[in-house]
TORLOKE-671624 format. One record per atom (N, C-alpha, C, CB): residue number from 1; residue in one letter; atom name; x, y, z. Coordinates in steps of 0.1 Angstrom, whole numbers, padded with zeros to 4 digits, always signed. Glycine has a CB too. Layout:
# TORLOKE-671624
<atom num="NUM" residuo="a" atomo="CA" x="X" y="Y" z="Z"/>
...
This chain:
# TORLOKE-671624
<atom num="1" residuo="x" atomo="N" x="-0686" y="+0703" z="+1020"/>
<atom num="1" residuo="x" atomo="CA" x="-0678" y="+0694" z="+1017"/>
<atom num="1" residuo="x" atomo="C" x="-0673" y="+0708" z="+1003"/>
<atom num="1" residuo="x" atomo="CB" x="-0685" y="+0675" z="+1013"/>
<atom num="2" residuo="x" atomo="N" x="-0684" y="+0711" z="+0993"/>
<atom num="2" residuo="x" atomo="CA" x="-0679" y="+0718" z="+0986"/>
<atom num="2" residuo="x" atomo="C" x="-0674" y="+0733" z="+0991"/>
<atom num="2" residuo="x" atomo="CB" x="-0688" y="+0719" z="+0975"/>
<atom num="3" residuo="x" atomo="N" x="-0680" y="+0741" z="+1003"/>
<atom num="3" residuo="x" atomo="CA" x="-0673" y="+0754" z="+1005"/>
<atom num="3" residuo="x" atomo="C" x="-0659" y="+0751" z="+1013"/>
<atom num="3" residuo="x" atomo="CB" x="-0683" y="+0765" z="+1013"/>
<atom num="4" residuo="x" atomo="N" x="-0657" y="+0741" z="+1020"/>
<atom num="4" residuo="x" atomo="CA" x="-0645" y="+0737" z="+1022"/>
<atom num="4" residuo="x" atomo="C" x="-0633" y="+0736" z="+1007"/>
<atom num="4" residuo="x" atomo="CB" x="-0648" y="+0724" z="+1028"/>
<atom num="5" residuo="x" atomo="N" x="-0642" y="+0729" z="+0997"/>
<atom num="5" residuo="x" atomo="CA" x="-0632" y="+0732" z="+0984"/>
<atom num="5" residuo="x" atomo="C" x="-0631" y="+0747" z="+0979"/>
<atom num="5" residuo="x" atomo="CB" x="-0637" y="+0725" z="+0971"/>
<atom num="6" residuo="x" atomo="N" x="-0640" y="+0755" z="+0979"/>
<atom num="6" residuo="x" atomo="CA" x="-0641" y="+0766" z="+0975"/>
<atom num="6" residuo="x" atomo="C" x="-0628" y="+0778" z="+0985"/>
<atom num="6" residuo="x" atomo="CB" x="-0657" y="+0770" z="+0976"/>
<atom num="7" residuo="x" atomo="N" x="-0630" y="+0773" z="+1003"/>
<atom num="7" residuo="x" atomo="CA" x="-0623" y="+0779" z="+1009"/>
<atom num="7" residuo="x" atomo="C" x="-0606" y="+0776" z="+1008"/>
<atom num="7" residuo="x" atomo="CB" x="-0629" y="+0777" z="+1020"/>
<atom num="8" residuo="x" atomo="N" x="-0603" y="+0764" z="+1003"/>
<atom num="8" residuo="x" atomo="CA" x="-0592" y="+0760" z="+0998"/>
<atom num="8" residuo="x" atomo="C" x="-0584" y="+0767" z="+0990"/>
<atom num="8" residuo="x" atomo="CB" x="-0594" y="+0749" z="+0993"/>
<atom num="9" residuo="x" atomo="N" x="-0597" y="+0768" z="+0975"/>
<atom num="9" residuo="x" atomo="CA" x="-0592" y="+0775" z="+0964"/>
<atom num="9" residuo="x" atomo="C" x="-0588" y="+0788" z="+0965"/>
<atom num="9" residuo="x" atomo="CB" x="-0600" y="+0775" z="+0955"/>
<atom num="10" residuo="x" atomo="N" x="-0598" y="+0792" z="+0974"/>
<atom num="10" residuo="x" atomo="CA" x="-0596" y="+0811" z="+0976"/>
<atom num="10" residuo="x" atomo="C" x="-0580" y="+0815" z="+0985"/>
<atom num="10" residuo="x" atomo="CB" x="-0613" y="+0820" z="+0991"/>
<atom num="11" residuo="x" atomo="N" x="-0576" y="+0806" z="+0990"/>
<atom num="11" residuo="x" atomo="CA" x="-0567" y="+0807" z="+0999"/>
<atom num="11" residuo="x" atomo="C" x="-0558" y="+0803" z="+0994"/>
<atom num="11" residuo="x" atomo="CB" x="-0569" y="+0802" z="+1009"/>
<atom num="12" residuo="x" atomo="N" x="-0552" y="+0794" z="+0984"/>
<atom num="12" residuo="x" atomo="CA" x="-0540" y="+0788" z="+0969"/>
<atom num="12" residuo="x" atomo="C" x="-0542" y="+0807" z="+0960"/>
<atom num="12" residuo="x" atomo="CB" x="-0553" y="+0767" z="+0954"/>
<atom num="13" residuo="x" atomo="N" x="-0555" y="+0809" z="+0959"/>
<atom num="13" residuo="x" atomo="CA" x="-0552" y="+0823" z="+0950"/>
<atom num="13" residuo="x" atomo="C" x="-0547" y="+0837" z="+0960"/>
<atom num="13" residuo="x" atomo="CB" x="-0568" y="+0828" z="+0942"/>
<atom num="14" residuo="x" atomo="N" x="-0549" y="+0835" z="+0967"/>
<atom num="14" residuo="x" atomo="CA" x="-0547" y="+0847" z="+0979"/>
<atom num="14" residuo="x" atomo="C" x="-0530" y="+0843" z="+0981"/>
<atom num="14" residuo="x" atomo="CB" x="-0559" y="+0844" z="+0997"/>
<atom num="15" residuo="x" atomo="N" x="-0525" y="+0834" z="+0982"/>
<atom num="15" residuo="x" atomo="CA" x="-0510" y="+0832" z="+0983"/>
<atom num="15" residuo="x" atomo="C" x="-0507" y="+0832" z="+0975"/>
<atom num="15" residuo="x" atomo="CB" x="-0504" y="+0822" z="+0988"/>
<atom num="16" residuo="x" atomo="N" x="-0511" y="+0832" z="+0964"/>
<atom num="16" residuo="x" atomo="CA" x="-0504" y="+0833" z="+0952"/>
<atom num="16" residuo="x" atomo="C" x="-0504" y="+0850" z="+0947"/>
<atom num="16" residuo="x" atomo="CB" x="-0512" y="+0824" z="+0942"/>
<atom num="17" residuo="x" atomo="N" x="-0509" y="+0856" z="+0949"/>
<atom num="17" residuo="x" atomo="CA" x="-0510" y="+0872" z="+0947"/>
<atom num="17" residuo="x" atomo="C" x="-0504" y="+0874" z="+0957"/>
<atom num="17" residuo="x" atomo="CB" x="-0525" y="+0880" z="+0947"/>
<atom num="18" residuo="x" atomo="N" x="-0500" y="+0873" z="+0969"/>
<atom num="18" residuo="x" atomo="CA" x="-0492" y="+0878" z="+0979"/>
<atom num="18" residuo="x" atomo="C" x="-0478" y="+0874" z="+0975"/>
<atom num="18" residuo="x" atomo="CB" x="-0496" y="+0873" z="+0992"/>
<atom num="19" residuo="x" atomo="N" x="-0474" y="+0862" z="+0967"/>
<atom num="19" residuo="x" atomo="CA" x="-0461" y="+0857" z="+0962"/>
<atom num="19" residuo="x" atomo="C" x="-0460" y="+0868" z="+0954"/>
<atom num="19" residuo="x" atomo="CB" x="-0460" y="+0843" z="+0955"/>
<atom num="20" residuo="x" atomo="N" x="-0465" y="+0873" z="+0948"/>
<atom num="20" residuo="x" atomo="CA" x="-0462" y="+0880" z="+0933"/>
<atom num="20" residuo="x" atomo="C" x="-0461" y="+0892" z="+0938"/>
<atom num="20" residuo="x" atomo="CB" x="-0474" y="+0879" z="+0921"/>
<atom num="21" residuo="x" atomo="N" x="-0473" y="+0897" z="+0950"/>
<atom num="21" residuo="x" atomo="CA" x="-0465" y="+0909" z="+0955"/>
<atom num="21" residuo="x" atomo="C" x="-0451" y="+0912" z="+0960"/>
<atom num="21" residuo="x" atomo="CB" x="-0470" y="+0912" z="+0964"/>
<atom num="22" residuo="x" atomo="N" x="-0446" y="+0899" z="+0968"/>
<atom num="22" residuo="x" atomo="CA" x="-0438" y="+0900" z="+0975"/>
<atom num="22" residuo="x" atomo="C" x="-0422" y="+0903" z="+0971"/>
<atom num="22" residuo="x" atomo="CB" x="-0440" y="+0891" z="+0982"/>
<atom num="23" residuo="x" atomo="N" x="-0429" y="+0895" z="+0956"/>
<atom num="23" residuo="x" atomo="CA" x="-0417" y="+0892" z="+0947"/>
<atom num="23" residuo="x" atomo="C" x="-0413" y="+0902" z="+0943"/>
<atom num="23" residuo="x" atomo="CB" x="-0419" y="+0884" z="+0936"/>
<atom num="24" residuo="x" atomo="N" x="-0424" y="+0909" z="+0937"/>
<atom num="24" residuo="x" atomo="CA" x="-0419" y="+0923" z="+0927"/>
<atom num="24" residuo="x" atomo="C" x="-0416" y="+0933" z="+0938"/>
<atom num="24" residuo="x" atomo="CB" x="-0433" y="+0930" z="+0914"/>
<atom num="25" residuo="x" atomo="N" x="-0420" y="+0933" z="+0951"/>
<atom num="25" residuo="x" atomo="CA" x="-0417" y="+0941" z="+0961"/>
<atom num="25" residuo="x" atomo="C" x="-0402" y="+0942" z="+0966"/>
<atom num="25" residuo="x" atomo="CB" x="-0426" y="+0938" z="+0971"/>
<atom num="26" residuo="x" atomo="N" x="-0394" y="+0931" z="+0968"/>
<atom num="26" residuo="x" atomo="CA" x="-0377" y="+0929" z="+0961"/>
<atom num="26" residuo="x" atomo="C" x="-0372" y="+0930" z="+0950"/>
<atom num="26" residuo="x" atomo="CB" x="-0372" y="+0918" z="+0962"/>
<atom num="27" residuo="x" atomo="N" x="-0377" y="+0934" z="+0940"/>
<atom num="27" residuo="x" atomo="CA" x="-0376" y="+0936" z="+0925"/>
<atom num="27" residuo="x" atomo="C" x="-0371" y="+0925" z="+0919"/>
<atom num="27" residuo="x" atomo="CB" x="-0367" y="+0947" z="+0921"/>
<atom num="28" residuo="x" atomo="N" x="-0374" y="+0908" z="+0923"/>
<atom num="28" residuo="x" atomo="CA" x="-0371" y="+0898" z="+0910"/>
<atom num="28" residuo="x" atomo="C" x="-0382" y="+0898" z="+0905"/>
<atom num="28" residuo="x" atomo="CB" x="-0366" y="+0882" z="+0912"/>
<atom num="29" residuo="x" atomo="N" x="-0371" y="+0890" z="+0892"/>
<atom num="29" residuo="x" atomo="CA" x="-0382" y="+0889" z="+0880"/>
<atom num="29" residuo="x" atomo="C" x="-0383" y="+0869" z="+0882"/>
<atom num="29" residuo="x" atomo="CB" x="-0372" y="+0897" z="+0858"/>
<atom num="30" residuo="x" atomo="N" x="-0396" y="+0868" z="+0876"/>
<atom num="30" residuo="x" atomo="CA" x="-0400" y="+0853" z="+0877"/>
<atom num="30" residuo="x" atomo="C" x="-0386" y="+0849" z="+0876"/>
<atom num="30" residuo="x" atomo="CB" x="-0411" y="+0845" z="+0865"/>
<atom num="31" residuo="x" atomo="N" x="-0379" y="+0846" z="+0867"/>
<atom num="31" residuo="x" atomo="CA" x="-0366" y="+0839" z="+0864"/>
<atom num="31" residuo="x" atomo="C" x="-0360" y="+0841" z="+0870"/>
<atom num="31" residuo="x" atomo="CB" x="-0360" y="+0840" z="+0854"/>
<atom num="32" residuo="x" atomo="N" x="-0353" y="+0849" z="+0879"/>
<atom num="32" residuo="x" atomo="CA" x="-0346" y="+0850" z="+0888"/>
<atom num="32" residuo="x" atomo="C" x="-0351" y="+0846" z="+0902"/>
<atom num="32" residuo="x" atomo="CB" x="-0342" y="+0860" z="+0887"/>
<atom num="33" residuo="x" atomo="N" x="-0363" y="+0848" z="+0907"/>
<atom num="33" residuo="x" atomo="CA" x="-0371" y="+0841" z="+0918"/>
<atom num="33" residuo="x" atomo="C" x="-0369" y="+0828" z="+0915"/>
<atom num="33" residuo="x" atomo="CB" x="-0386" y="+0843" z="+0919"/>
<atom num="34" residuo="x" atomo="N" x="-0374" y="+0820" z="+0905"/>
<atom num="34" residuo="x" atomo="CA" x="-0373" y="+0807" z="+0903"/>
<atom num="34" residuo="x" atomo="C" x="-0361" y="+0800" z="+0902"/>
<atom num="34" residuo="x" atomo="CB" x="-0378" y="+0804" z="+0893"/>
<atom num="35" residuo="x" atomo="N" x="-0345" y="+0807" z="+0899"/>
<atom num="35" residuo="x" atomo="CA" x="-0337" y="+0803" z="+0899"/>
<atom num="35" residuo="x" atomo="C" x="-0327" y="+0805" z="+0915"/>
<atom num="35" residuo="x" atomo="CB" x="-0333" y="+0807" z="+0888"/>
<atom num="36" residuo="x" atomo="N" x="-0331" y="+0812" z="+0920"/>
<atom num="36" residuo="x" atomo="CA" x="-0327" y="+0813" z="+0933"/>
<atom num="36" residuo="x" atomo="C" x="-0338" y="+0794" z="+0943"/>
<atom num="36" residuo="x" atomo="CB" x="-0334" y="+0834" z="+0939"/>
<atom num="37" residuo="x" atomo="N" x="-0347" y="+0800" z="+0941"/>
<atom num="37" residuo="x" atomo="CA" x="-0357" y="+0784" z="+0944"/>
<atom num="37" residuo="x" atomo="C" x="-0354" y="+0777" z="+0937"/>
<atom num="37" residuo="x" atomo="CB" x="-0371" y="+0783" z="+0942"/>
<atom num="38" residuo="x" atomo="N" x="-0347" y="+0769" z="+0928"/>
<atom num="38" residuo="x" atomo="CA" x="-0348" y="+0758" z="+0923"/>
<atom num="38" residuo="x" atomo="C" x="-0355" y="+0755" z="+0911"/>
<atom num="38" residuo="x" atomo="CB" x="-0352" y="+0751" z="+0932"/>
<atom num="39" residuo="x" atomo="N" x="-0370" y="+0762" z="+0907"/>
<atom num="39" residuo="x" atomo="CA" x="-0378" y="+0758" z="+0903"/>
<atom num="39" residuo="x" atomo="C" x="-0377" y="+0765" z="+0890"/>
<atom num="39" residuo="x" atomo="CB" x="-0388" y="+0760" z="+0912"/>
<atom num="40" residuo="x" atomo="N" x="-0390" y="+0762" z="+0878"/>
<atom num="40" residuo="x" atomo="CA" x="-0390" y="+0766" z="+0867"/>
<atom num="40" residuo="x" atomo="C" x="-0396" y="+0783" z="+0865"/>
<atom num="40" residuo="x" atomo="CB" x="-0399" y="+0754" z="+0859"/>
<atom num="41" residuo="x" atomo="N" x="-0392" y="+0792" z="+0861"/>
<atom num="41" residuo="x" atomo="CA" x="-0404" y="+0801" z="+0862"/>
<atom num="41" residuo="x" atomo="C" x="-0417" y="+0798" z="+0857"/>
<atom num="41" residuo="x" atomo="CB" x="-0401" y="+0812" z="+0857"/>
<atom num="42" residuo="x" atomo="N" x="-0419" y="+0788" z="+0847"/>
<atom num="42" residuo="x" atomo="CA" x="-0436" y="+0786" z="+0849"/>
<atom num="42" residuo="x" atomo="C" x="-0438" y="+0776" z="+0862"/>
<atom num="42" residuo="x" atomo="CB" x="-0445" y="+0779" z="+0833"/>
<atom num="43" residuo="x" atomo="N" x="-0433" y="+0776" z="+0873"/>
<atom num="43" residuo="x" atomo="CA" x="-0439" y="+0769" z="+0887"/>
<atom num="43" residuo="x" atomo="C" x="-0444" y="+0780" z="+0893"/>
<atom num="43" residuo="x" atomo="CB" x="-0429" y="+0761" z="+0898"/>
<atom num="44" residuo="x" atomo="N" x="-0433" y="+0787" z="+0891"/>
<atom num="44" residuo="x" atomo="CA" x="-0435" y="+0801" z="+0898"/>
<atom num="44" residuo="x" atomo="C" x="-0446" y="+0809" z="+0893"/>
<atom num="44" residuo="x" atomo="CB" x="-0423" y="+0810" z="+0897"/>
<atom num="45" residuo="x" atomo="N" x="-0450" y="+0811" z="+0884"/>
<atom num="45" residuo="x" atomo="CA" x="-0462" y="+0815" z="+0872"/>
<atom num="45" residuo="x" atomo="C" x="-0477" y="+0805" z="+0878"/>
<atom num="45" residuo="x" atomo="CB" x="-0455" y="+0807" z="+0852"/>
<atom num="46" residuo="x" atomo="N" x="-0474" y="+0793" z="+0883"/>
<atom num="46" residuo="x" atomo="CA" x="-0488" y="+0788" z="+0883"/>
<atom num="46" residuo="x" atomo="C" x="-0488" y="+0789" z="+0903"/>
<atom num="46" residuo="x" atomo="CB" x="-0490" y="+0767" z="+0873"/>
<atom num="47" residuo="x" atomo="N" x="-0478" y="+0790" z="+0909"/>
<atom num="47" residuo="x" atomo="CA" x="-0477" y="+0795" z="+0919"/>
<atom num="47" residuo="x" atomo="C" x="-0486" y="+0806" z="+0927"/>
<atom num="47" residuo="x" atomo="CB" x="-0469" y="+0796" z="+0917"/>
<atom num="48" residuo="x" atomo="N" x="-0483" y="+0819" z="+0914"/>
<atom num="48" residuo="x" atomo="CA" x="-0486" y="+0832" z="+0913"/>
<atom num="48" residuo="x" atomo="C" x="-0502" y="+0832" z="+0912"/>
<atom num="48" residuo="x" atomo="CB" x="-0480" y="+0840" z="+0901"/>
<atom num="49" residuo="x" atomo="N" x="-0502" y="+0826" z="+0898"/>
<atom num="49" residuo="x" atomo="CA" x="-0520" y="+0821" z="+0893"/>
<atom num="49" residuo="x" atomo="C" x="-0527" y="+0816" z="+0905"/>
<atom num="49" residuo="x" atomo="CB" x="-0522" y="+0807" z="+0880"/>
<atom num="50" residuo="x" atomo="N" x="-0525" y="+0808" z="+0914"/>
<atom num="50" residuo="x" atomo="CA" x="-0533" y="+0800" z="+0922"/>
<atom num="50" residuo="x" atomo="C" x="-0537" y="+0785" z="+0916"/>
<atom num="50" residuo="x" atomo="CB" x="-0545" y="+0808" z="+0925"/>
<atom num="51" residuo="x" atomo="N" x="-0529" y="+0778" z="+0905"/>
<atom num="51" residuo="x" atomo="CA" x="-0529" y="+0767" z="+0903"/>
<atom num="51" residuo="x" atomo="C" x="-0526" y="+0757" z="+0910"/>
<atom num="51" residuo="x" atomo="CB" x="-0525" y="+0766" z="+0898"/>
<atom num="52" residuo="x" atomo="N" x="-0513" y="+0763" z="+0914"/>
<atom num="52" residuo="x" atomo="CA" x="-0503" y="+0750" z="+0922"/>
<atom num="52" residuo="x" atomo="C" x="-0502" y="+0757" z="+0936"/>
<atom num="52" residuo="x" atomo="CB" x="-0484" y="+0748" z="+0914"/>
<atom num="53" residuo="x" atomo="N" x="-0493" y="+0748" z="+0949"/>
<atom num="53" residuo="x" atomo="CA" x="-0493" y="+0749" z="+0962"/>
<atom num="53" residuo="x" atomo="C" x="-0475" y="+0747" z="+0963"/>
<atom num="53" residuo="x" atomo="CB" x="-0504" y="+0738" z="+0970"/>
<atom num="54" residuo="x" atomo="N" x="-0466" y="+0754" z="+0965"/>
<atom num="54" residuo="x" atomo="CA" x="-0456" y="+0753" z="+0970"/>
<atom num="54" residuo="x" atomo="C" x="-0451" y="+0740" z="+0979"/>
<atom num="54" residuo="x" atomo="CB" x="-0456" y="+0763" z="+0975"/>
<atom num="55" residuo="x" atomo="N" x="-0446" y="+0728" z="+0975"/>
<atom num="55" residuo="x" atomo="CA" x="-0442" y="+0718" z="+0987"/>
<atom num="55" residuo="x" atomo="C" x="-0438" y="+0728" z="+0999"/>
<atom num="55" residuo="x" atomo="CB" x="-0428" y="+0709" z="+0983"/>
<atom num="56" residuo="x" atomo="N" x="-0439" y="+0719" z="+1011"/>
<atom num="56" residuo="x" atomo="CA" x="-0430" y="+0727" z="+1026"/>
<atom num="56" residuo="x" atomo="C" x="-0419" y="+0729" z="+1018"/>
<atom num="56" residuo="x" atomo="CB" x="-0425" y="+0717" z="+1043"/>
<atom num="57" residuo="x" atomo="N" x="-0406" y="+0724" z="+1017"/>
<atom num="57" residuo="x" atomo="CA" x="-0395" y="+0726" z="+1014"/>
<atom num="57" residuo="x" atomo="C" x="-0393" y="+0741" z="+1005"/>
<atom num="57" residuo="x" atomo="CB" x="-0392" y="+0715" z="+1008"/>
<atom num="58" residuo="x" atomo="N" x="-0402" y="+0742" z="+0992"/>
<atom num="58" residuo="x" atomo="CA" x="-0398" y="+0749" z="+0987"/>
<atom num="58" residuo="x" atomo="C" x="-0406" y="+0765" z="+0991"/>
<atom num="58" residuo="x" atomo="CB" x="-0399" y="+0743" z="+0975"/>
<atom num="59" residuo="x" atomo="N" x="-0414" y="+0759" z="+0999"/>
<atom num="59" residuo="x" atomo="CA" x="-0422" y="+0773" z="+1008"/>
<atom num="59" residuo="x" atomo="C" x="-0415" y="+0777" z="+1014"/>
<atom num="59" residuo="x" atomo="CB" x="-0435" y="+0773" z="+1018"/>
<atom num="60" residuo="x" atomo="N" x="-0403" y="+0768" z="+1023"/>
<atom num="60" residuo="x" atomo="CA" x="-0391" y="+0775" z="+1032"/>
<atom num="60" residuo="x" atomo="C" x="-0383" y="+0783" z="+1024"/>
<atom num="60" residuo="x" atomo="CB" x="-0383" y="+0765" z="+1039"/>
<atom num="61" residuo="x" atomo="N" x="-0380" y="+0780" z="+1014"/>
<atom num="61" residuo="x" atomo="CA" x="-0368" y="+0788" z="+1008"/>
<atom num="61" residuo="x" atomo="C" x="-0374" y="+0800" z="+1001"/>
<atom num="61" residuo="x" atomo="CB" x="-0361" y="+0779" z="+0997"/>
<atom num="62" residuo="x" atomo="N" x="-0389" y="+0802" z="+0999"/>
<atom num="62" residuo="x" atomo="CA" x="-0395" y="+0810" z="+0992"/>
<atom num="62" residuo="x" atomo="C" x="-0396" y="+0821" z="+1010"/>
<atom num="62" residuo="x" atomo="CB" x="-0411" y="+0802" z="+0982"/>
<atom num="63" residuo="x" atomo="N" x="-0399" y="+0812" z="+1018"/>
<atom num="63" residuo="x" atomo="CA" x="-0395" y="+0825" z="+1031"/>
<atom num="63" residuo="x" atomo="C" x="-0387" y="+0829" z="+1035"/>
<atom num="63" residuo="x" atomo="CB" x="-0397" y="+0824" z="+1042"/>
<atom num="64" residuo="x" atomo="N" x="-0376" y="+0825" z="+1029"/>
<atom num="64" residuo="x" atomo="CA" x="-0360" y="+0826" z="+1032"/>
<atom num="64" residuo="x" atomo="C" x="-0359" y="+0839" z="+1022"/>
<atom num="64" residuo="x" atomo="CB" x="-0349" y="+0811" z="+1027"/>
<atom num="65" residuo="x" atomo="N" x="-0360" y="+0833" z="+1011"/>
<atom num="65" residuo="x" atomo="CA" x="-0358" y="+0846" z="+0997"/>
<atom num="65" residuo="x" atomo="C" x="-0369" y="+0857" z="+1002"/>
<atom num="65" residuo="x" atomo="CB" x="-0363" y="+0839" z="+0977"/>
<atom num="66" residuo="x" atomo="N" x="-0375" y="+0858" z="+1005"/>
<atom num="66" residuo="x" atomo="CA" x="-0386" y="+0872" z="+1007"/>
<atom num="66" residuo="x" atomo="C" x="-0383" y="+0876" z="+1019"/>
<atom num="66" residuo="x" atomo="CB" x="-0404" y="+0870" z="+1007"/>
<atom num="67" residuo="x" atomo="N" x="-0380" y="+0872" z="+1030"/>
<atom num="67" residuo="x" atomo="CA" x="-0378" y="+0871" z="+1046"/>
<atom num="67" residuo="x" atomo="C" x="-0390" y="+0874" z="+1046"/>
<atom num="67" residuo="x" atomo="CB" x="-0367" y="+0880" z="+1054"/>
């Protein structure tokens, strides 16, 4: 059970790091990215820092914007 929690945590952290990398590669600030997705820049920070994971509809919007 503990190993599964660690694996999920690492996956969220990796996803957040990748999200930040792709956002920056597109030349988007957190504020602009958040505006395009329809969330606050604080939520984007939480995604990128691995504290939260986006809902499926939000994840879809992210994938469309980042290509």
